[in-house]
C-alpha positions as CSV (number, residue, x, y, z in Angstrom):
1,M,-48.1,23.2,-9.5
2,R,-50.1,20.4,-10.6
3,G,-47.2,18.6,-12.6
4,K,-45.0,18.9,-9.7
5,L,-48.0,16.9,-7.8
6,T,-48.4,14.7,-10.8
7,T,-44.7,13.8,-10.7
8,L,-45.0,13.3,-6.4
9,L,-48.2,11.3,-7.1
10,F,-46.3,8.7,-9.6
11,L,-42.8,8.8,-7.3
12,L,-44.9,7.7,-4.3
13,P,-45.0,4.1,-4.6
14,V,-41.1,3.8,-5.4
15,L,-40.5,6.4,-2.0
16,V,-43.1,4.4,0.2
17,L,-41.0,1.2,-0.9
18,F,-37.7,2.7,-0.2
19,G,-38.6,3.8,2.9
20,L,-40.1,0.4,4.0
21,F,-37.2,-1.7,2.9
22,R,-34.0,0.8,2.6
23,V,-34.7,3.4,5.6
24,V,-36.5,1.4,8.6
25,P,-34.2,-1.4,8.2
26,V,-31.1,0.9,8.5
27,A,-33.0,3.1,11.1
28,G,-33.4,0.2,12.9
29,A,-30.2,-1.3,13.1
30,V,-29.1,2.2,14.0
31,G,-31.2,2.0,17.3
32,M,-30.1,-1.7,17.8
33,S,-26.5,-0.8,17.8
34,L,-27.1,1.5,20.7
35,T,-28.8,-1.0,23.0
36,E,-27.8,-4.1,24.5
37,H,-30.0,-7.0,24.3
38,D,-30.3,-10.3,26.4
39,L,-31.9,-13.7,25.7
40,G,-34.7,-12.8,28.1
41,G,-35.9,-9.8,25.1
42,G,-35.1,-7.3,27.3
43,W,-33.1,-4.2,25.3
44,T,-30.9,-1.7,27.6
45,F,-30.1,1.5,26.1
46,T,-26.1,1.7,26.3
47,G,-25.3,4.6,24.1
48,V,-22.4,4.3,22.0
49,A,-20.8,1.7,24.4
50,N,-21.2,-1.0,21.5
51,Y,-18.9,1.3,19.4
52,R,-16.4,1.9,22.0
53,D,-16.0,-1.8,22.4
54,L,-15.6,-2.8,19.2
55,A,-12.9,0.5,18.1
56,G,-11.0,-1.6,21.5
57,S,-11.5,-5.3,20.3
58,G,-8.5,-6.8,18.1
59,T,-10.4,-9.2,16.9
60,F,-12.7,-6.3,15.5
61,L,-9.6,-4.1,14.1
62,T,-8.5,-7.8,12.7
63,S,-11.5,-8.2,10.6
64,L,-11.3,-4.7,9.2
65,R,-8.0,-5.0,8.2
66,T,-8.2,-8.2,6.4
67,T,-11.5,-6.9,4.8
68,L,-9.7,-3.4,3.4
69,V,-7.1,-6.5,1.8
70,Y,-9.5,-8.3,0.4
71,V,-11.5,-5.5,-1.5
72,A,-7.4,-4.4,-2.3
73,I,-6.8,-8.1,-4.1
74,C,-10.3,-8.5,-5.2
75,V,-12.1,-5.2,-7.1
76,P,-8.5,-4.7,-9.1
77,L,-8.6,-8.1,-10.4
78,T,-12.0,-8.6,-11.2
79,V,-11.9,-5.4,-13.0
80,L,-8.8,-5.9,-14.9
81,V,-9.9,-9.4,-15.7
82,A,-13.6,-8.3,-16.8
83,L,-11.8,-5.3,-19.2
84,G,-9.6,-7.8,-20.8
85,T,-12.2,-10.2,-21.5
86,A,-14.3,-7.7,-22.7
87,L,-12.0,-6.0,-25.2
88,L,-11.2,-9.6,-26.4
89,L,-14.8,-10.2,-26.3
90,R,-15.3,-7.4,-28.6
91,R,-12.9,-8.6,-31.3
92,V,-14.4,-12.1,-31.6
93,T,-17.1,-12.0,-34.2
94,W,-17.6,-15.9,-34.9
95,A,-19.8,-17.5,-31.9
96,R,-19.6,-13.8,-29.7
97,S,-23.5,-15.0,-28.0
98,W,-22.0,-18.4,-27.3
99,F,-19.2,-17.0,-25.4
100,R,-20.9,-14.4,-23.9
101,T,-23.1,-17.3,-22.3
102,A,-20.6,-19.2,-21.1
103,L,-18.7,-16.5,-19.4
104,L,-21.1,-15.2,-17.8
105,T,-22.3,-18.5,-16.1
106,P,-20.2,-18.6,-13.2
107,Y,-22.1,-15.3,-11.9
108,V,-25.4,-17.2,-12.0
109,T,-24.3,-20.3,-10.2
110,S,-24.9,-20.5,-6.9
111,L,-22.0,-19.0,-4.1
112,V,-22.5,-21.9,-2.1
113,L,-21.9,-24.8,-4.8
114,A,-19.2,-22.9,-6.1
115,G,-17.4,-22.5,-2.5
116,V,-18.0,-26.3,-2.0
117,V,-16.2,-26.9,-5.4
118,W,-13.9,-24.6,-5.1
119,R,-13.1,-26.0,-1.8
120,W,-12.5,-29.4,-3.1
121,L,-10.2,-28.1,-5.6
122,F,-7.9,-26.2,-2.8
123,E,-7.8,-28.4,-0.7
124,P,-5.2,-30.7,-2.5
125,L,-2.9,-27.5,-2.4
126,G,-3.7,-26.7,0.7
127,V,-3.8,-22.7,0.5
128,L,-7.0,-22.8,2.5
129,D,-4.9,-23.6,5.7
130,H,-2.3,-20.9,4.7
131,P,-2.8,-17.6,6.9
132,S,-1.4,-15.8,4.2
133,L,-2.7,-17.6,0.8
134,V,-6.2,-17.6,2.0
135,L,-7.2,-14.5,1.1
136,P,-5.9,-14.6,-2.2
137,A,-7.8,-17.7,-2.8
138,L,-10.7,-16.5,-2.0
139,A,-10.2,-13.8,-4.5
140,V,-9.7,-15.8,-7.4
141,V,-12.9,-17.6,-6.3
142,S,-15.0,-13.8,-6.4
143,V,-13.4,-12.8,-9.7
144,W,-13.8,-16.5,-11.4
145,K,-17.6,-15.7,-10.1
146,G,-18.2,-12.3,-10.5
147,F,-15.8,-11.3,-13.7
148,G,-18.9,-12.5,-16.0
149,Y,-21.2,-9.4,-14.9
150,S,-18.5,-6.7,-15.1
151,M,-17.5,-8.0,-18.1
152,L,-20.8,-7.8,-20.1
153,V,-21.4,-4.1,-18.7
154,L,-17.9,-2.8,-20.3
155,F,-18.6,-5.0,-23.7
156,A,-22.0,-2.6,-23.9
157,G,-19.5,0.2,-22.9
158,L,-17.5,-0.6,-25.6
159,Q,-20.4,-1.1,-28.2
160,D,-21.0,2.6,-27.7
161,V,-17.3,4.1,-28.7
162,P,-17.9,5.1,-32.3
163,P,-16.0,3.1,-34.8
164,D,-14.6,6.4,-36.5
165,C,-12.9,7.4,-33.8
166,V,-10.7,3.9,-33.2
167,D,-10.5,4.1,-37.4
168,A,-8.9,7.9,-36.9
169,A,-6.4,6.2,-34.1
170,K,-5.3,3.5,-36.5
171,V,-4.9,6.4,-39.2
172,D,-2.5,8.0,-36.9
173,G,-0.4,5.5,-35.7
174,A,-1.7,4.5,-32.3
175,S,-0.9,1.8,-30.9
176,A,-3.2,-0.6,-29.4
177,W,-2.2,0.4,-26.0
178,Q,-2.3,4.3,-27.2
179,R,-6.1,3.5,-28.5
180,L,-6.9,1.8,-25.2
181,R,-5.6,4.5,-23.0
182,H,-6.6,7.4,-25.2
183,V,-9.4,6.1,-27.2
184,L,-11.4,3.5,-25.4
185,L,-10.9,4.3,-21.8
186,P,-12.5,7.9,-21.8
187,F,-15.6,6.1,-23.4
188,L,-15.6,3.5,-20.8
189,R,-15.4,5.7,-17.8
190,P,-19.1,5.8,-16.5
191,A,-19.2,1.6,-17.4
192,L,-15.9,1.4,-15.9
193,F,-17.1,4.0,-12.2
194,F,-20.3,1.8,-12.4
195,V,-18.2,-2.1,-12.4
196,V,-16.0,-0.5,-9.4
197,V,-18.1,0.7,-6.8
198,V,-20.7,-2.8,-7.9
199,E,-17.5,-4.7,-7.5
200,T,-16.1,-2.8,-4.2
201,I,-19.9,-3.1,-2.7
202,G,-19.6,-6.8,-3.2
203,A,-16.2,-7.5,-1.9
204,F,-17.0,-5.3,1.2
205,Q,-20.4,-7.9,1.7
206,V,-18.7,-11.0,1.3
207,F,-19.9,-14.1,3.6
208,D,-21.0,-17.1,1.3
209,T,-17.6,-17.9,0.2
210,I,-16.1,-17.8,3.4
211,Y,-18.7,-19.5,5.0
212,V,-18.5,-22.4,3.1
213,M,-14.5,-22.6,2.8
214,T,-12.8,-21.5,5.7
215,G,-15.4,-20.6,8.1
216,G,-13.1,-17.1,9.2
217,G,-9.9,-19.3,9.4
218,P,-7.2,-20.5,9.6
219,M,-6.2,-18.1,12.9
220,R,-9.0,-15.8,11.3
221,A,-7.1,-14.6,8.6
222,S,-10.7,-14.6,6.5
223,Y,-12.4,-13.3,9.1
224,T,-13.9,-10.1,7.3
225,L,-16.5,-7.9,9.0
226,A,-19.5,-9.5,7.3
227,Y,-18.4,-12.7,9.1
228,A,-17.8,-10.8,12.3
229,V,-21.8,-8.9,12.1
230,Y,-22.9,-13.1,11.4
231,D,-20.7,-14.0,14.3
232,H,-21.9,-11.3,16.7
233,A,-25.7,-11.7,15.8
234,F,-25.5,-16.1,15.8
235,R,-23.0,-17.6,17.3
236,M,-22.4,-15.2,20.3
237,F,-26.5,-13.7,20.2
238,D,-24.8,-10.2,20.6
239,L,-27.2,-8.1,18.8
240,G,-26.2,-4.9,19.5
241,H,-22.4,-5.8,18.9
242,A,-23.7,-7.0,15.1
243,A,-25.8,-4.3,14.4
244,A,-22.7,-1.9,15.5
245,A,-20.2,-3.7,13.1
246,G,-23.0,-3.5,10.7
247,I,-23.1,-0.1,11.1
248,V,-19.5,0.6,10.4
249,L,-19.1,-1.7,7.3
250,W,-21.8,0.2,6.1
251,A,-20.1,3.6,7.1
252,V,-16.8,2.6,5.4
253,V,-18.4,1.6,2.4
254,L,-20.2,4.8,1.7
255,L,-16.9,6.2,2.4
256,V,-15.0,4.2,0.3
257,A,-17.8,4.6,-2.8
258,L,-17.8,8.5,-2.2
259,T,-14.0,8.4,-2.7
260,Q,-14.2,6.4,-5.7
261,R,-16.5,8.9,-7.3
262,R,-14.4,12.1,-6.5
263,V,-11.2,9.9,-8.5
264,F,-13.4,8.9,-11.3
265,E,-14.8,12.6,-11.3
266,R,-11.2,14.5,-10.8
267,G,-10.1,11.9,-14.0
268,S,-12.8,13.2,-16.2
């Protein structure tokens, strides 16, 4: 009994902070999504009317489809680039720290600054003005910005692979692809799961790059869910619909993360 009380006492500060900064904002957003707010400061309880309006809104459904397409492009591309870079970095013995730092530099670069520079690079090509090219262009920026962090996580995972297993596979005549598939990837599964979930959450929440580079255009081709939340809240001043869109975004991210966890558990 004393041990449980001691454990609870040590966890209490974390639980209080988690409640203040996680549970309370989510509860507030859920409550706000069930109301209508006017600029005079009044709140009116409307039930699920905001969710019903969003379900019947073509613009919102377009933003949901755009977000899913962006995630489907961005996440696999980022993970593949990060994994390939980590495998190459594992074979580098000269100036490895320098390469590791250089590859991580885009991750610590300001998203706004990166967006301005990439917009300047893309403008002569006209890809940001083409509805079918704008999402791949934004995905390129996201991959460039985020693959360094994922590469570092996967590189750390590769350091835990016992060299004896790799050497034994070489002695047995396994090719590089067979060693990657049957030796390295099974050891990397926990790191891969972490990277996939983090990149997925980041892709669903993309806002800064779109705000700086496209403003949701052209023709709403880059109008994502996160941008829809901003649009409803700070352009239309419709806080109820903004909160409802935010809750939908949270639910979609949770559903996708749980699905990914189930897929990785089944694979193991």
